[in-house]
N, C-alpha and C positions, 0 to 999 in steps of 0.2 A: 871240750864240751862233754857233759855227761850224756851218754846215749840213751835212747828210748828203753833200753834194757832196764834202766833204773826205775822206769815207771811200773815195772812189775813188783818192785819192792814197795811195801805199804808205808814205810816210814823213811822220811828224808829229813835230815837235820839241816838247820840253817842258822846263820849268825848275821846280824845286822850291825854295822858300825853305828854306835850311839849318835843320834842326832834328833833332838826333840822335834816332834811333829812328823818329820820325814820318815823316821823309822816306822811309824804307824802306817804310812802309805805302803811301805814295802810289806809289812805284815798283812795288810788287806789284800795285796796282790797274791800272796801265798794262799790266803783263805779263798780267794776267787778260784784259783786252780784246784784247790782241794774240793770245793763245792762242785765245780764242773766235772770232777772225776767221779762224782756220785759216791763219795766216801771211800774210794779205792786208794787214793793218794793222801797220805797224812804228812803234814809238815810239823816239826817240833823245833822250837827255838832253843839254841844252846848258848851258853856263855863262853864256851871254848871255841874260839875262832878256828884254831888249827884242826879240830875234830869235825867241824861242820862240813857237810857235803856241798852246801852252797853258802857263799859268803857275799853279802851285799856291802859295797863300799861306795862312798860319795866322792865324786871327782869334780874338778872344775871343767867347764865346757871347753872343748878344743875341737877345732876344725868342724864346728857345727854339729857334732855328735851329741845325741841325747843320752846314749848309753852304749855299752858294749859288753858282751860276755866272753870271757877268756877262761875256758875250762870251768872250774867251779867258782870263779870270781865274777860277780855281777857288778859292773861299774855303772853307776847312775850319775849323770851330770845334773847338778842343781842349777836350774835357770836363774838368771839374775835380771833385774830391771823390769820385771813384769808387775804391772800395777794391780792387776786383778788376782787376789790371793787364791781364788778357786781355779783360775786358769793355771797358775803356777803349780798348785797341788795336782791338777789334772795331768800336767806334763810329767811330773815326778811319778805319780801313780801309774799312768799308762806305760811309762818307760820301765818301771819296776815290773809291771805285768809282762811286757814284751820280753825283757831280758831274762826274767825268771823262767819264762817259757822256753827260751834257749837252754837255760841251765838244766831243765828237766828233759831236754832232748828234742824239742819241737823246732822244725825248720821254718824258714820264711815261706810266705805264700804270695800269690799275685792278686789276691782278693782284697780290695781296699777296705772292706768291712772288717777284716780280721785283725786282731791284735798282733798277729805275727806277720802282718803285711810288710813287704820290703819296699821302701821308697825308691829303690833303684829302678823299679818299674814305672816311676813317675808318680804323679798325684800331688795334691795340695796338703802339705804337712800342717799348715796352720788350720785348715778346715778339719783335718783329722782330729786334732785336739779340740777345736771349737765345737764340733758336733757332740762330743762327750760332755764338754763343759756346759752346754745348753741343757743337759739333763739334770744339772745340779742346782739346788737352791742353797744348800749348806754343805760344809765339809763332810758331815756325817752321811750325806747322801752317797758319797763314794763307797762306803761299806755296803750299801744296798744296790749299787749299780756296778756290776762286775766289770763291764767293759769288754766282755767276750762276745764275739759274734756267735750265732747258732753253729756255724762251721767250726769255730774254735772249740766250742763246747762238745760237739760231736767227735772231733778228733781226739780230745783228751779222754773222753769217755771210752772210745774204742781202744786207744793206746793203753789205757790202764785196765782194760778188761781181759788182756792177754795173760 
């Protein structure tokens, strides 16, 4: 995992495995973190996977995991069999947001409102995604609805101000 020390660096490169539609959701997650940092954290997409500080790859679901971050690799599971396209996009986007948070050094929290919430504390994972989904009318609403709690926003702003 890239530690919070990275947050003091203003430029972080990322690479996203090509996947029409889903790659945009990952990009929007990086934009949400960038905006929450109040301009102190900047993400730049690169075509060179090996040189990227963060790499987003798509995986098939295993053991009920939505995603996992291993060092600079952000693994995002693409859900299958969901009839509501906005719910599917919600799951992918929020997973990208959560896992990219780990990639920039943020730990889990015990606050159910936070994107960095750890479900090992319990909680209704379907409701977690559904409450965000209820805020959306169209896919483009995801770009305008960052999915970060006030606590998430405060933590990234403080972490990047050092």
